[in-house]
N, C-alpha and C positions, 0 to 999 in steps of 0.2 A: 470358719477360714480355709483356704485351700494348702496343700503344705508339697514343697517342690524338696524333692530328694536328689540330690545331685553322683551320690555313690553310696556305700556300704559296707562297714567294715565290720569283724566278729573278731574280738579278743578274749584270749585266756591268761589269766593272771595265777600263777599257781604260790600259795604263801605256804610252803611246807608243806607236809602231809594232813595239816591239820583239816584247810578248804581251799578249795579253787572257785576263784570267782570267774563267771562268764557273762561280758556285756557282747552283747549283740544289738551296733547301736547305729543310726542311721547316720552320714556323715554330712556338714552342710544342708540340715534339716531346717527348710524356713518357711514360713508362714506367710501366707500372701495377700494380700485385697483382690475382692473379684476382679477390677477394676484395672489390674497391671501391663495388660496388653488393650487397653485404649488406645485413640490416639492423645498423641501428645504426653504420654504417659512413662517414664523413665523408671529404671533398673539397676540398681546398683548392688556390686557384690564382693565381701572382703571377705576371702576365705584364711589369710597368713600364711601359707603355705612357705615361705620364708622371713628371714628379717630384715625383709627392706624395709625400710623410711624413708620416705612414705610408700604405702605397700601399693602395688598395681590393685585395680577394679578391675573384675569382667563387671559388665555394662550395657546397657542399651538406654542412651541416649541422645536423641538429635541433636541437642544442645550445645554440647560439649563435653569431657571427662573430666570426672570427675578427681577432686584431691584429697588428701588424708595426710593427715600429723599424727605421732604419736610422741607423748611426752611421759617416758614411764615412773620419770620421779624418784623414788628412790628404791626401786623395784630390779627386777632385774632383767625387765624386757619381753623381748619375743625368747618362746623355750620350746622344745621337742622334745617327747620321747617321755613326758612325766606321765604320771598316772592321771594328772586332769586333763591330759589330753586324750579324746576319743575318736578321735579320727589320726588319719598320718600327718594333718597338717600342721601348724604349731597354736601355739597364741599368746598372746599379750598377755604379760602381767604386772597393773598398774598401779603405783601409788597412789593415796588419796591427793599427792603433792602432782600429781604430773594429770594427764588428758589424753582421750583422744578423740580430734576433729576431723570433721567431714564435712567437706563440700560440692554442693549437686549441683550442676547448672540445671534450670527451669525457664529459662526462654531465653529468646535471641536477642531480643532489644527491651528497653527500655517501658514500663506498661505503667498504666495509671494501678492507682494501688489496687491489688487483685491478692486471690485468693488463693490457696495450696491447699489441697488434701494429701496425708503422709502418713505413710506407715513406716515402723520400725521396727525388725527384730534384730536385738541381741542374744547370741547365744553363750551361757556363762557356764564359769563353773564358780559353787558357792562352794563354804564352809564355815562351818559355826567360827567365828574369830578370826579369820583367816580371808575370804574371799567374799564379797558380798556383791548385790546387784547394785547395776549405776546408774548413776543420776544424770536424766538427758535433759537437757536443755536448746534452746533452739536461738541462734542470735544472729545479729544483722539487722535488718531493716525491718522487724517486727513490730506492727501496729498492733494486731492483739493475736490470741491463739487460743484454742478452746483443745483440749487433748484427755485420753485414757490412756489405763495403765492394768495391764492383766500381766502375770504371769504362769507359763505352763511347766511342768516339769515332763521331761525328756527320761532321766534314768535317773537312778542314783545309787552308791557303791557304799563300801566299809573303809574308805582309808579318812584319813584326818578328822575322827570322833564323826563322820557320815556326811558324807557331798553328796553336793548332785548334780546333774546339768540341766540348764533350766531356758526355755525360751523368754526376752527381760520383751514384751513386745508395748510400743506407743500409738498412737494413733491418735488424727485429728485433724484439723482444720488449722490454717493459719493468715493472717492477712499481712501479706507483705505492701511497703510503700512504692511509691513506682520507680525508684532506682535502684530495686533489687533486682538480679538475673539470676540469684543462686539462694538456695535453702542453704543453711549451718548447722550443724548437729554438734554440739557437745556432749561427750560422755565422762565424767566424773565420777571419781566415788569418795561418801559424804564422811566414812571413816574406813579402816582397815585398808582392805586392796582390792582391785579387779583383777582378773579372770579371762580376759574377751579371746572365745574361740571362733567367731563368725561375728557379721555382722551383714543385713540386709535392708537396703532402704529405698521405698517406693513412692515418686511424688507424680503427681497431677495437677493442670491445673482448673478449676471450678470458676465458670464463667459466672460475670459478676454484673448486671447490670447496671448503665453508667447513668449518674441523677435525674439529667433530664429523662432516662427512658422510665426508674422507679415514678418519677413527677405525673409522666405519661400515662402510665398503668395504675396508679393509684387515684390521678382525675378521671379517669373515663371508669374507673370502678365508681366513682361518687356521680358518674352523668345516667350511667345504669341504673343505681338504686336511687335517683331522683325520678329517671323516668317510671321507672315500675312503683311508685308509690303515687306518682298524678296519674296512670291508669290503673289504680285499684280503687 
């Protein structure tokens, strides 16, 4: 995967005379798909630099502006200046009763049932019993979905019994109904809470042959096979 680095911060945290923890971390490090700059692809980034809710996205999208909504549940919500922030921006702390919802426009008009490829990278701070990796669901007019998940370590620290910053990446394809013009992503915590630092969302449409075209292709294949057999 490609890596997008927006900026770089270095932090030195001194805890008495016993030790000094030095963190040299990349801020807003996003893993990227190889197709992100192809025609029709969208790019949406949230770095949560302020407590604005809905947050404002940095985006490249021909189809419109992405929207987001955050419900922190019973947690404190947005914060900055905490040890769990590895850059100068803030993060959202969300309980298992809350959620983060993202809506990304993916087409100008109503399509036939269409397949989209997507990748979402959620950068989190995680610590045992406190903050966990998020659960991602696709909502809306979803016909079928096929996705994979992986987590990559960014850095570790010694706070909270051993915490870490991680990429939580989901890639996949989703077939949407003809009424769909957006992809809707929802992040939740199955237990404990979430500490969400940054979010990147990438999408692109994948051309799918119409049924008549598929029939023609299959029919042509059958005809070629028949001719081959007749001339053998």
